VOGU-3710 file (C-alpha; in Angstrom, 3 decimals, decimal comma):
1> mltrnclllf> 0,000/0,000/0,000  2,785/2,404/0,965  4,827/1,446/-2,090  1,876/2,227/-4,387  1,389/5,631/-2,778  5,070/6,460/-3,143  5,021/5,468/-6,812  2,011/7,657/-7,496  3,674/10,563/-5,668  6,834/10,191/-7,730
11> lwfvfdkgsl> 4,982/10,108/-11,052  2,941/13,136/-10,063  6,086/15,054/-9,203  7,828/14,138/-12,461  4,932/15,150/-14,699  3,805/18,171/-12,753  7,247/19,759/-12,364  6,995/20,504/-8,704  3,239/21,374/-8,655  2,409/18,558/-6,162
21> spvrppgapl> 0,696/19,685/-2,986  1,337/17,912/0,274  -0,702/14,780/0,800  -1,100/13,272/4,223  -1,025/9,602/4,909  -4,056/8,105/6,590  -4,470/9,661/9,980  -2,066/12,557/9,231  -3,156/16,213/8,817  -4,062/17,431/5,370
31> srsslgkehp> -2,218/20,509/4,074  -3,911/22,719/1,545  -3,346/26,134/0,034  -7,008/27,096/-0,247  -10,499/25,782/0,579  -12,552/24,522/-2,293  -12,458/21,556/-4,564  -9,894/22,991/-7,038  -8,796/26,590/-6,820  -6,239/27,366/-9,598
41> rslvgpmrng> -3,760/30,132/-9,124  -3,697/30,888/-12,832  -5,506/29,372/-15,741  -2,997/30,371/-18,460  0,738/30,865/-18,045  3,911/30,827/-20,117  5,316/27,447/-20,953  8,891/26,558/-20,215  11,612/27,253/-22,821  9,789/30,336/-23,940
51> asgfqrvkrg> 6,889/28,494/-25,549  3,505/30,083/-25,278  0,111/28,294/-24,793  -1,787/26,410/-22,092  0,063/24,666/-19,294  -1,039/22,436/-16,410  -2,734/24,435/-13,669  -1,113/24,136/-10,282  -3,638/23,198/-7,590  -3,545/24,856/-4,244
61> wvwnqffvle> -4,576/21,570/-2,426  -5,652/18,007/-3,185  -7,787/15,796/-0,787  -11,055/13,933/-0,829  -11,721/12,050/2,398  -10,640/11,357/5,982  -10,693/8,086/7,895  -11,592/7,389/11,502  -11,451/4,062/13,287  -14,722/2,604/14,561
71> eymgsdpqyv> -15,222/1,527/18,146  -12,428/3,887/19,393  -12,068/3,334/23,137  -9,525/6,049/24,030  -10,171/8,679/26,688  -9,308/11,614/24,418  -11,153/12,636/21,268  -9,877/10,744/18,248  -7,840/12,885/15,871  -9,274/12,786/12,350
81> gklhtdldkg> -7,230/15,270/10,274  -6,345/18,877/9,609  -7,588/21,559/7,215  -5,268/24,366/6,088  -5,284/27,118/3,460  -2,376/29,008/1,892  -4,055/32,208/2,948  -3,361/31,286/6,545  0,031/32,881/7,277  0,055/31,829/10,909
91> esavkytlmg> -1,100/35,234/12,113  -4,383/33,905/13,486  -6,301/35,898/10,904  -8,199/32,861/9,508  -11,059/30,985/11,221  -12,145/27,488/10,134  -15,803/26,414/10,296  -17,370/22,929/9,970  -20,909/22,075/8,816  -22,851/18,960/7,754
101> egagsiftid> -23,587/15,521/9,219  -22,454/15,255/12,838  -20,805/18,697/12,853  -20,591/19,882/16,458  -22,118/16,697/17,941  -19,801/14,017/16,560  -17,039/16,015/14,870  -15,443/19,272/15,969  -12,828/21,550/14,373  -10,336/23,891/15,947
111> attgdihalr> -11,274/27,253/14,470  -7,646/28,485/14,560  -5,626/25,396/13,574  -8,192/23,484/11,480  -7,720/20,240/13,440  -10,731/17,858/13,262  -11,517/15,450/16,123  -14,213/12,781/16,729  -15,908/13,362/20,060  -17,275/9,791/20,533
121> sldrevkpyy> -16,906/6,224/19,363  -18,433/5,427/15,966  -19,945/2,230/14,566  -19,500/1,571/10,847  -22,459/-0,830/10,798  -24,697/2,019/11,980  -23,313/4,670/9,579  -20,351/4,020/7,302  -19,483/7,632/6,367  -20,338/11,270/7,072
131> tlraqavdid> -20,514/14,113/4,559  -19,356/17,555/5,847  -18,581/21,006/4,501  -15,661/23,274/5,569  -14,927/26,964/4,946  -12,209/29,491/5,837  -13,398/33,003/6,830  -11,738/36,168/8,018  -11,583/36,065/11,812  -12,454/39,739/12,127
141> tnrplepesq> -15,051/40,303/9,416  -16,350/36,708/8,981  -15,964/37,279/5,255  -15,422/34,000/3,375  -11,912/33,782/2,102  -12,722/30,845/-0,175  -15,935/28,975/-1,227  -17,278/26,076/0,844  -15,635/22,694/0,282  -17,325/19,291/0,803
151> fvikvqdind> -15,464/16,237/2,068  -16,222/12,792/3,519  -15,129/11,143/6,752  -15,287/7,347/6,406  -15,518/5,044/9,423  -12,779/2,453/9,016  -14,056/-1,070/9,758  -12,737/-3,467/12,379  -13,819/-7,086/12,905  -16,447/-6,502/15,562
161> nepkflegpy> -19,369/-8,580/14,147  -19,656/-12,369/14,077  -21,447/-14,153/11,196  -25,164/-14,736/11,818  -27,665/-17,230/10,368  -30,706/-15,036/9,968  -33,171/-17,838/9,107  -32,055/-20,538/11,549  -32,756/-22,985/12,977  -33,451/-24,856/9,732
171> tasvpemspv> -35,548/-27,898/8,821  -34,809/-30,137/5,848  -35,584/-33,591/4,535  -33,889/-36,075/2,229  -35,174/-39,462/1,004  -33,859/-42,487/2,814  -31,483/-44,777/0,960  -30,113/-41,779/-0,981  -26,600/-42,051/-2,492  -23,624/-40,123/-1,134
181> gtyvmqvtat> -23,580/-36,458/-2,146  -27,366/-36,042/-2,372  -28,254/-32,379/-1,938  -30,038/-31,590/1,332  -30,120/-27,777/1,573  -27,959/-24,614/1,628  -27,397/-22,312/4,605  -26,039/-18,766/4,440  -24,493/-16,674/7,221  -24,332/-12,884/7,057
191> daddptygns> -21,457/-10,768/8,475  -22,176/-7,092/9,084  -18,509/-6,084/8,712  -17,163/-4,397/5,574  -16,608/-7,072/2,898  -14,311/-4,728/0,930  -11,846/-4,239/3,736  -9,720/-7,114/4,968  -11,130/-10,547/5,882  -13,598/-9,361/8,482
201> arvvysilhg> -16,590/-10,518/6,362  -14,995/-13,595/4,736  -17,024/-16,560/6,097  -16,079/-20,260/6,134  -18,589/-23,070/7,013  -17,923/-26,269/8,953  -19,860/-29,042/10,766  -19,501/-29,212/14,513  -22,060/-32,023/15,017  -23,648/-34,413/12,523
211> qpyfsvdpkt> -20,738/-36,306/11,084  -20,277/-38,755/9,458  -23,830/-38,623/8,098  -23,644/-35,218/6,415  -21,037/-32,776/5,038  -21,007/-29,048/4,253  -19,194/-27,082/1,582  -16,929/-24,541/3,410  -17,523/-21,787/0,859  -21,134/-22,201/-0,281
221> giirtalpnm> -22,742/-23,730/2,831  -24,393/-26,548/0,804  -25,173/-29,589/2,940  -25,060/-33,068/1,369  -25,352/-36,682/2,514  -22,071/-38,323/3,483  -23,171/-41,951/4,059  -25,009/-44,287/1,642  -28,221/-46,255/2,388  -29,344/-44,371/5,454
231> drevkeqyqv> -32,491/-46,245/6,529  -35,453/-44,306/7,930  -36,677/-47,419/9,718  -33,342/-47,448/11,655  -33,060/-43,706/12,359  -35,362/-41,015/11,073  -34,206/-37,712/12,677  -30,753/-36,122/12,518  -29,556/-32,866/14,098  -26,628/-31,105/12,425
241> liqakdmggq> -24,734/-28,147/13,970  -23,175/-25,804/11,380  -20,557/-23,126/12,229  -19,799/-20,000/10,163  -16,459/-18,251/11,028  -15,099/-14,986/9,593  -11,475/-13,983/8,936  -11,428/-16,936/6,507  -11,616/-19,354/9,401  -8,305/-18,160/10,850
251> lgglagttti> -7,521/-18,047/14,507  -9,052/-15,025/16,135  -12,050/-14,860/13,796  -15,555/-14,535/15,132  -18,007/-17,437/14,655  -21,760/-18,092/14,630  -23,655/-21,405/14,672  -27,060/-22,741/13,636  -28,946/-26,019/13,957  -30,431/-28,017/11,081
261> nitlsdvndn> -33,015/-30,728/11,795  -32,860/-33,234/8,933  -35,570/-35,882/8,464  -35,224/-38,948/6,289  -38,392/-39,175/4,172  -39,873/-42,604/3,529  -39,585/-44,646/0,360  -41,234/-48,004/-0,288  -38,277/-50,218/0,560  -40,133/-52,677/2,816
271> pprfsksffh> -42,829/-55,226/1,799  -45,874/-55,995/4,020  -45,501/-58,958/6,358  -48,173/-60,990/8,210  -47,484/-61,392/11,902  -48,361/-65,106/11,540  -48,939/-67,445/8,658  -52,210/-69,013/9,888  -55,379/-67,307/11,088  -58,235/-69,238/12,717
281> lrvpessavg> -61,696/-67,609/12,843  -65,138/-68,734/14,109  -68,330/-67,381/12,540  -71,954/-68,064/13,598  -74,133/-69,368/10,847  -76,644/-66,603/11,607  -74,255/-63,897/10,405  -75,899/-61,565/7,960  -74,713/-61,299/4,399  -72,449/-58,267/4,008
291> savgrikahd> -71,338/-58,272/7,633  -67,703/-58,437/8,790  -66,797/-61,900/10,053  -63,072/-61,380/10,866  -59,918/-59,236/10,557  -56,322/-59,982/9,596  -53,361/-57,605/9,184  -50,032/-57,459/7,375  -47,541/-54,963/8,870  -45,425/-52,632/6,723
301> ldigknaeve> -42,504/-50,689/8,216  -43,003/-47,886/5,725  -45,395/-45,017/6,316  -47,948/-43,046/4,323  -48,921/-44,323/0,932  -45,867/-46,615/0,944  -47,542/-48,604/3,740  -50,898/-49,026/1,952  -51,742/-52,714/1,633  -54,102/-54,486/-0,741
311> ynivpgdggn> -55,552/-57,876/0,282  -56,784/-60,545/-2,135  -58,339/-63,975/-1,537  -56,628/-66,646/-3,589  -59,263/-68,471/-5,678  -60,287/-71,662/-3,950  -62,496/-72,855/-1,167  -63,609/-69,515/0,232  -63,532/-67,420/-2,885  -67,287/-67,588/-3,425
321> mfdiitnehn> -68,359/-67,235/0,201  -66,111/-64,430/1,425  -64,581/-61,168/0,270  -61,854/-58,988/1,810  -61,424/-55,219/1,864  -58,797/-52,882/3,328  -59,479/-50,539/6,229  -57,907/-47,263/5,072  -57,219/-46,108/8,634  -55,220/-49,045/10,001
331> qegililkrp> -54,582/-51,104/6,837  -56,376/-54,149/8,264  -57,961/-56,750/6,018  -61,698/-57,125/6,802  -63,379/-60,379/5,759  -66,939/-59,853/4,468  -69,592/-62,571/4,179  -70,900/-62,780/0,612  -73,449/-65,613/1,040  -75,459/-67,016/3,963
341> ldyetkkayt> -73,769/-69,653/6,114  -75,491/-72,923/6,996  -73,959/-75,139/9,615  -76,025/-78,082/8,475  -74,627/-77,763/4,945  -70,904/-76,945/5,581  -69,102/-76,472/8,830  -65,677/-74,975/7,817  -63,911/-72,999/5,047  -60,143/-72,709/4,403
351> fkvdaenahl> -58,485/-70,289/1,964  -55,348/-68,143/1,426  -54,979/-64,344/1,459  -52,242/-62,292/-0,261  -51,083/-58,884/1,050  -49,061/-56,558/-1,217  -48,226/-52,851/-1,487  -50,452/-50,646/-3,631  -47,565/-48,355/-4,689  -44,311/-50,055/-5,677
361> dprfhsfgaf> -40,906/-48,390/-6,168  -39,027/-49,924/-9,125  -35,671/-49,097/-7,517  -36,223/-51,832/-4,933  -37,514/-54,659/-7,105  -34,207/-56,380/-6,568  -35,061/-56,768/-2,867  -37,612/-59,478/-3,768  -41,417/-59,794/-4,015  -43,237/-57,064/-2,127
371> kdtatvkinv> -46,090/-59,311/-0,824  -46,832/-61,947/1,792  -49,339/-64,853/2,030  -51,281/-66,243/4,983  -53,836/-69,078/5,423  -57,271/-68,388/6,905  -59,608/-71,073/8,329  -63,198/-70,193/9,237  -65,313/-72,560/11,334  -69,105/-72,151/11,086
381> ldvdeppvft> -70,841/-72,264/14,473  -74,257/-73,849/14,846  -77,001/-71,438/15,961  -80,610/-72,150/16,937  -82,338/-70,383/14,042  -85,937/-69,289/13,502  -88,202/-71,067/11,000  -87,595/-70,444/7,337  -90,418/-69,840/4,808  -90,288/-71,660/1,512
391> kpsyemevye> -90,695/-68,357/-0,364  -89,330/-64,900/0,356  -92,841/-63,473/-0,284  -96,303/-64,660/-1,305  -98,964/-63,264/-3,664  -102,621/-64,351/-3,595  -105,869/-63,382/-5,391  -109,506/-63,294/-4,302  -112,682/-61,957/-5,930  -114,431/-59,124/-4,233
401> dspvgdiiga> -117,636/-59,988/-2,342  -116,364/-63,554/-1,850  -118,097/-65,359/1,062  -116,482/-65,131/4,467  -114,249/-68,120/5,190  -113,108/-68,815/1,612  -109,485/-70,028/1,585  -107,348/-67,864/-0,662  -103,898/-69,516/-0,145  -101,357/-70,922/2,310
411> vtgqdldasn> -97,816/-70,267/3,583  -95,247/-72,870/4,630  -92,348/-72,573/7,070  -89,955/-75,164/8,581  -87,239/-75,504/11,204  -83,921/-76,353/9,515  -82,112/-77,075/12,761  -81,458/-80,615/13,922  -84,327/-80,406/16,409  -86,845/-79,876/13,563
421> spvrysidwk> -89,350/-78,190/15,849  -93,010/-77,737/14,718  -93,962/-74,281/13,385  -96,985/-72,189/14,358  -98,417/-69,319/12,194  -100,116/-66,029/12,989  -101,005/-62,706/11,334  -99,248/-59,587/12,548  -102,150/-57,510/13,830  -100,440/-54,249/12,793
431> sdldsyfdid> -100,658/-55,291/9,127  -104,371/-56,248/9,318  -106,010/-53,803/11,680  -109,532/-54,428/10,298  -109,159/-58,237/10,492  -110,013/-58,896/6,858  -108,146/-62,232/6,948  -107,591/-65,231/9,201  -104,888/-67,980/9,209  -104,802/-71,545/10,427
441> pvegtistne> -101,978/-71,658/13,052  -100,973/-75,238/12,157  -101,570/-75,518/8,417  -100,860/-71,890/7,478  -103,958/-71,521/5,253  -105,267/-67,960/4,838  -109,007/-67,264/4,524  -111,290/-64,199/4,331  -112,777/-62,853/7,504  -114,790/-59,967/5,973
451> lldresiaqh> -116,422/-59,128/2,617  -113,837/-57,446/0,363  -114,562/-54,478/-1,925  -112,046/-53,778/-4,680  -113,264/-50,201/-5,134  -112,417/-49,523/-1,482  -109,140/-51,480/-1,164  -107,729/-53,149/-4,259  -104,692/-54,706/-2,527  -104,009/-55,927/1,010
461> nitivatkln> -100,504/-56,328/2,410  -100,311/-58,525/5,466  -97,400/-60,065/7,391  -97,347/-63,707/8,506  -95,295/-64,645/11,586  -93,825/-68,163/11,963  -92,722/-69,319/15,448  -90,888/-72,474/16,584  -92,976/-74,400/19,046  -90,072/-75,241/21,370
471> spvltsrvav> -88,550/-71,759/21,152  -91,211/-69,028/20,948  -88,637/-66,247/20,874  -87,312/-67,392/17,493  -89,680/-66,040/14,859  -89,534/-65,206/11,196  -91,786/-63,061/9,042  -92,929/-63,093/5,449  -94,960/-60,578/3,394  -98,211/-61,717/1,762
481> tvhvldvnef> -99,907/-59,568/-0,907  -103,616/-60,248/-1,532  -105,039/-58,810/-4,784  -108,813/-58,234/-4,758  -110,171/-59,120/-8,195  -112,881/-56,993/-9,715  -116,482/-58,008/-10,381  -118,195/-55,969/-13,117  -120,689/-53,999/-11,063  -120,252/-50,419/-12,253
491> ppelaipyes> -121,314/-49,094/-15,676  -118,816/-47,021/-17,686  -119,195/-43,258/-17,956  -117,659/-40,338/-19,814  -114,113/-39,667/-18,720  -114,813/-35,953/-18,189  -117,808/-33,619/-18,780  -117,129/-32,830/-22,433  -118,304/-29,492/-23,861  -117,521/-29,357/-27,570
501> fvcenakvgq> -118,020/-26,715/-30,223  -118,819/-26,821/-33,906  -117,901/-24,077/-36,342  -120,586/-22,370/-38,349  -118,581/-23,181/-41,461  -118,050/-26,862/-40,508  -118,174/-29,430/-43,288  -120,196/-32,631/-43,518  -118,388/-35,619/-41,991  -116,008/-33,498/-39,901
511> viqifsakdq> -114,871/-34,902/-36,514  -115,320/-32,072/-34,046  -114,546/-33,892/-30,759  -112,796/-37,101/-29,612  -113,895/-38,472/-26,217  -113,259/-41,522/-24,035  -114,790/-43,277/-21,030  -113,807/-44,531/-17,584  -114,974/-47,388/-15,361  -114,570/-47,951/-11,638
521> dlpqsghkfs> -114,229/-51,673/-12,282  -110,821/-53,145/-13,090  -111,125/-56,251/-15,290  -108,100/-58,539/-15,619  -107,880/-58,065/-19,368  -108,287/-54,308/-19,164  -111,108/-52,045/-20,231  -112,870/-52,411/-23,579  -115,530/-49,796/-24,319  -117,932/-49,405/-27,249
531> fkpserdinn> -119,797/-46,220/-28,218  -123,004/-45,728/-30,211  -125,775/-43,125/-30,583  -128,823/-43,407/-28,379  -131,825/-45,186/-29,924  -134,069/-42,267/-29,066  -131,745/-39,963/-30,975  -131,353/-42,182/-34,032  -133,056/-39,619/-36,297  -130,563/-36,904/-35,414
541> knftiqdfgn> -129,694/-35,045/-38,634  -127,039/-32,843/-37,087  -124,479/-35,149/-35,447  -123,650/-38,831/-35,022  -121,163/-40,980/-33,030  -118,221/-42,815/-34,659  -116,525/-45,574/-32,603  -112,769/-45,760/-33,350  -112,354/-49,184/-31,686  -109,566/-48,078/-29,305
551> ntagivtlrs> -111,746/-47,043/-26,347  -112,299/-43,632/-27,967  -115,026/-42,234/-30,214  -115,702/-39,009/-32,097  -118,577/-36,607/-32,780  -119,149/-36,359/-36,557  -121,213/-33,639/-38,277  -124,045/-34,790/-40,569  -124,598/-31,407/-42,165  -123,009/-28,008/-42,635
561> dfrrrsqeiy> -124,161/-24,406/-42,346  -124,737/-24,231/-38,584  -126,037/-20,862/-37,346  -125,962/-19,532/-33,839  -129,035/-17,408/-34,539  -131,015/-20,533/-35,281  -129,705/-22,727/-32,430  -126,700/-22,100/-30,236  -126,417/-25,350/-28,230  -126,998/-29,009/-29,191
571> flpvviqdsg> -127,197/-32,003/-26,831  -126,062/-35,402/-28,157  -126,728/-38,562/-26,088  -124,165/-41,392/-26,397  -124,450/-44,981/-25,122  -121,227/-46,390/-23,532  -120,945/-50,152/-22,965  -118,125/-52,166/-21,324  -116,952/-55,742/-22,018  -117,339/-57,208/-18,519
581> ypvqsstgil> -119,730/-59,798/-17,324  -122,446/-58,961/-16,886  -122,319/-56,184/-19,461  -122,848/-52,719/-18,002  -123,791/-49,625/-20,017  -124,790/-46,017/-19,462  -125,881/-43,004/-21,490  -123,877/-39,778/-21,400  -124,817/-36,373/-22,736  -122,373/-34,423/-24,940
591> tirvcgcesd> -122,881/-30,651/-25,136  -122,077/-29,029/-28,491  -121,956/-25,253/-28,872  -122,100/-23,437/-32,220  -119,191/-20,965/-32,529  -117,690/-18,596/-35,010  -114,374/-19,745/-36,466  -111,683/-18,655/-38,859  -111,417/-20,199/-42,300  -108,758/-22,602/-40,965
601> gslltcsaea> -111,097/-23,767/-38,183  -109,524/-21,820/-35,297  -112,065/-20,643/-32,715  -113,049/-16,970/-32,584  -116,034/-16,682/-30,232  -118,947/-18,728/-28,978  -121,016/-15,990/-27,237  -124,408/-15,144/-28,695  -123,939/-11,404/-28,475  -120,797/-11,709/-30,614
611> iflpvglstg> -122,993/-12,304/-33,681  -123,772/-8,629/-33,888  -120,232/-7,438/-33,200  -117,370/-7,139/-35,680  -115,277/-10,276/-35,844  -112,187/-10,215/-33,724  -112,977/-6,970/-31,868  -113,804/-6,738/-28,204  -116,430/-4,399/-26,738  -113,743/-2,071/-25,393
621> aliaillciv> -112,091/-1,855/-28,815  -115,441/-1,020/-30,483  -116,163/1,743/-27,947  -112,700/3,220/-28,582  -113,270/3,153/-32,370  -116,701/4,816/-32,079  -115,275/7,496/-29,801  -112,528/8,252/-32,337  -115,123/8,506/-35,135  -117,222/10,983/-33,107
631> illvivviyv> -114,159/13,122/-32,406  -113,237/13,146/-36,115  -116,786/14,184/-37,084  -116,708/17,074/-34,595  -113,362/18,231/-36,014  -114,713/18,065/-39,589  -117,849/20,085/-38,675  -115,753/22,770/-36,966  -113,383/22,902/-39,922  -116,210/23,244/-42,484
641> glrrqkkket> -117,842/25,996/-40,415  -114,623/27,970/-40,246  -114,088/27,590/-43,989  -117,570/28,888/-44,782  -117,160/31,898/-42,518  -113,806/32,676/-44,091  -115,263/32,329/-47,607  -118,071/34,820/-46,849  -115,571/37,374/-45,593  -113,525/36,962/-48,786
651> lmtskedird> -116,528/37,489/-51,066  -117,532/40,632/-49,198  -114,118/42,219/-49,570  -113,775/41,200/-53,220  -116,604/43,546/-54,238  -114,477/46,550/-53,462  -111,107/45,047/-54,468  -110,985/44,620/-58,214  -108,297/42,105/-58,961  -108,253/38,962/-61,087
661> nvihyddegg> -111,649/37,954/-62,351  -110,891/34,685/-64,031  -113,732/32,479/-65,213  -112,837/28,848/-65,745  -114,635/26,683/-68,231  -113,686/23,090/-67,658  -115,866/21,576/-70,376  -114,158/19,144/-72,703  -114,997/19,291/-76,385  -116,245/16,405/-78,384
671> geedthafdm> -113,608/16,611/-81,086  -113,533/18,165/-84,520  -116,892/16,703/-85,500  -118,654/18,301/-82,496  -120,000/21,714/-83,635  -122,682/22,134/-80,987  -120,990/21,354/-77,676  -119,383/24,756/-77,210  -120,356/28,131/-78,576  -117,372/30,071/-79,823
681> gtlrnpkvik> -119,398/33,212/-79,569  -118,958/33,182/-75,831  -115,372/34,346/-76,367  -114,979/38,097/-76,513  -112,794/40,062/-78,893  -110,562/42,726/-77,319  -111,679/45,139/-80,047  -115,134/45,723/-78,516  -115,768/48,876/-76,710  -115,124/49,462/-73,031
691> enllkenrdl> -118,769/49,357/-71,976  -119,403/45,933/-73,525  -116,140/44,655/-72,061  -117,018/45,645/-68,496  -120,529/44,315/-68,900  -119,374/40,975/-70,246  -116,832/40,615/-67,384  -119,597/41,062/-64,825  -122,216/38,864/-66,518  -121,590/35,180/-66,675
701> frrdvkpdpk> -123,056/33,552/-69,758  -124,379/30,057/-69,725  -121,971/27,672/-71,297  -124,684/25,546/-72,864  -126,432/28,481/-74,656  -125,026/30,297/-77,637  -124,462/34,030/-77,129  -126,921/36,345/-78,757  -125,073/38,318/-81,463  -127,463/41,230/-80,950
711> tgkkrtpvsq> -126,417/41,746/-77,329  -123,126/43,346/-78,346  -122,996/46,698/-80,108  -121,338/46,860/-83,449  -118,143/48,765/-83,462  -115,682/49,771/-86,058  -112,594/47,640/-85,673  -109,472/49,337/-84,522  -106,853/50,007/-87,104  -103,843/47,765/-87,006
721> dsedirdfin> -101,242/50,466/-87,455  -98,980/51,320/-84,554  -100,630/54,629/-83,743  -104,003/52,998/-83,197  -102,402/50,438/-80,924  -100,718/53,157/-78,899  -103,956/55,116/-78,650  -105,752/52,001/-77,492  -103,200/51,375/-74,770  -103,112/55,014/-73,667
731> qrlkendvdn> -106,876/55,105/-73,465  -106,889/52,043/-71,201  -104,151/53,575/-69,069  -106,077/56,774/-68,511  -109,180/54,816/-67,610  -107,303/52,976/-64,895  -105,698/56,166/-63,601  -109,036/57,878/-63,048  -110,787/54,760/-61,776  -111,766/55,457/-58,141
741> sappydslat> -112,510/51,783/-57,501  -108,933/50,723/-58,238  -106,908/49,432/-55,256  -104,639/51,928/-53,462  -101,511/49,992/-54,440  -99,723/49,414/-57,714  -101,511/47,064/-60,104  -100,876/45,623/-63,521  -103,587/45,622/-66,185  -102,996/43,379/-69,186
751> yayegdgsva> -105,014/43,642/-72,425  -104,756/41,129/-75,227  -106,193/41,534/-78,691  -105,726/40,051/-82,084  -105,746/41,838/-85,453  -107,830/40,930/-88,509  -105,238/41,293/-91,228  -105,251/37,589/-92,135  -107,325/36,407/-95,088  -108,689/33,531/-93,054
761> eslssieslv> -108,884/35,685/-89,955  -107,465/34,199/-86,747  -107,217/30,456/-86,506  -107,003/30,447/-82,676  -109,651/28,588/-80,737  -110,217/31,727/-78,691  -110,356/34,046/-81,695  -112,857/36,860/-81,596  -115,725/36,202/-83,930  -116,397/38,992/-86,504
771> vdadedydyl> -119,516/38,233/-88,480  -119,865/39,639/-91,947  -123,225/39,167/-93,545  -121,789/39,172/-97,065  -118,818/36,901/-96,382  -118,988/33,236/-97,357  -117,093/30,746/-95,204  -117,534/27,767/-97,467  -113,911/27,999/-98,525  -112,941/26,693/-95,062
781> nkwgprfktl> -114,373/23,328/-96,015  -111,772/23,108/-98,769  -108,863/23,490/-96,383  -109,042/20,001/-95,084  -110,437/18,120/-92,081  -108,552/20,262/-89,579  -110,684/23,302/-90,547  -113,953/21,409/-90,775  -115,034/22,296/-87,237  -114,169/25,970/-87,748
791> agifgeqsdt> -116,112/26,041/-90,977  -119,135/24,581/-89,229  -119,036/27,190/-86,459  -118,895/30,146/-88,847  -121,404/28,568/-91,201  -124,061/28,550/-88,453  -123,474/32,231/-87,794  -123,618/33,381/-91,432  -127,134/34,844/-90,960  -126,153/36,813/-87,867
801> qadttttttt> -124,138/39,980/-87,611  -120,640/39,130/-86,446  -119,525/40,564/-83,174  -115,943/40,826/-82,200  -115,259/38,848/-79,046  -112,393/40,013/-76,987  -110,903/38,038/-74,222  -109,572/40,368/-71,635  -107,677/39,172/-68,654  -107,147/41,688/-65,967
811> enrh> -104,549/40,813/-63,408  -103,900/43,009/-60,426  -100,706/42,293/-58,591  -98,635/43,953/-55,938
//
């Protein structure tokens, strides 16, 4: 370390040409020329040998950190280091100040000399370093002589902490019979000392207790098995003590220990074994089938599922009489009786039982077969048993209303024991509370004690008790079922009260209802019913009965066109007859209602009042529709009244407001051949005088009457030159200007006229008609069929003076 520092100092001196500042060794005071990180005396200076340019800046001081030992136990404050500036000339004109972490409480500085001391012992594991700031100020003015400088005081570590196992004690397991080197677990110790300084935190592991079974890796702390074939059945628990020592395990290092409890887990390395090879059991012959008659057990040194045992009976003597199952809780083999035992038939059974593991481990097949075999002998013990009936149950039949005392059957019981005691019979009174039956105590014959009625009770269940004469406590019971047979005494009847309907649009031969019957009697061969119409209703022309032969029948229509107004309900009698002996029959009444239906036969309504109502509408819907109609009628009446009132007001105002007076003629002509449908003289020529024009605009001519040519005054036609046209227009303009009845706003008056310069006059359908008494219009007939109608019109007016008809349209607009 010292050699490296000296080498660095020498190289610095060589390359810096004497610019090296003093550097203190650890623990020595630090000399500096100024406070601050780097305070250059000059940034640019002349280079040696007269060369000009940049040169290396000489630093006033170089330092970065101080060191202080932890856990210092001296009586005096521990010296840390010294701060000094070149500005301090030894005249006590400079004061040093210290600020930052622990300043004043942990660290102090001599304001005059710059010496730094630690006031108390420090612990690196609590805080490894402290960051402080120092500054030199003028002692008189407190003016900073240099900027603040930051430095670090590091707490130098010593080996004062032993390694610790933070998670101990530990628990681990490893399978038994594992090979050497099998991984068990890994432990880790933690040392709080500085791992970067010395060997204080270098930990080495070793085993203090647990050899030779286990080993530990000194560097990693991995624990492995050290012996082969460790058997759990010999020893299951092991306790291993592990030590972790710092300083690389050297003398003087601190150590910590932990305990590891290692358990050998079980593997199936042991087969089951019977404690003995022969088991002798005794079983009473009265043992119930399915009951346990004995227990055997094969022991397995393994545990858990490795100790599960399966038992099997080797086929042989007892294979059909007994079975064996395993008790999951204690792995015992339980022998179960499969069939009843009889001492008189066989007194002993001998068979073998195998026991083997349910879960085998192939690694240990070389150890041999993992099963064991034992012999079981079962002796049957004789027991005084109750009588035994020849049948497990009895069924008997008797007709209802049979005479009292009729024998209906018998039961038989016997004593199978060697004593062969006589048997006595009785009826359990709880099963025959009304004493319908009686039994002969010696013979076991059962007879009736009351009259039986199948309709009341169709089946009786009684219990017969058999008792040994020499041992009354030994009894056995058997169930006897007595079926009461039916005698045909009730007539059949309709299954339900049928109420059918027939559509008004039903067709002839249509089946409108299928019905069936019921009978309180119960014949052995089952019911067989027949249906037919009643003899008194044989002339029925509306409906008939059709028997389908399967205990059902149908109502068939004999006509169509049923009407509810004529008859709403029909009643149809039907005769129902059964097949018993004696034959019983009855007459039922079928009710048929006439209903309205859809075309597909679906029912709409069957009520009589529905005839007068719309189809498919309820009374509420009809009321709502009528109410809507009334409201609409009221709205229409109000609307028409308002329109009439408005129309009257318009006509009254139109008398004083002269605007458009347009007369529409919507008649349609009959073609070119029709010369009488419309009178062309009704059209007015604009050349007539003003008085005739106003008069004709006010008077409406009949469209079906020709205008009288004498009603208009003859007037000289207006000249066609431009001056006459201008005079005509000016005259009309003056008339409108002086008209006091004209509206008080601007209006437009339009006048249309047509001249008479053409040889054929105007060909327009609205041309003004000018009649000349001397002119002949026959030449129009020569112009072709298109002028035939025009020629006919003017030909009829040849004897009348022609008036010029002017069509004037006056249009007043804003």
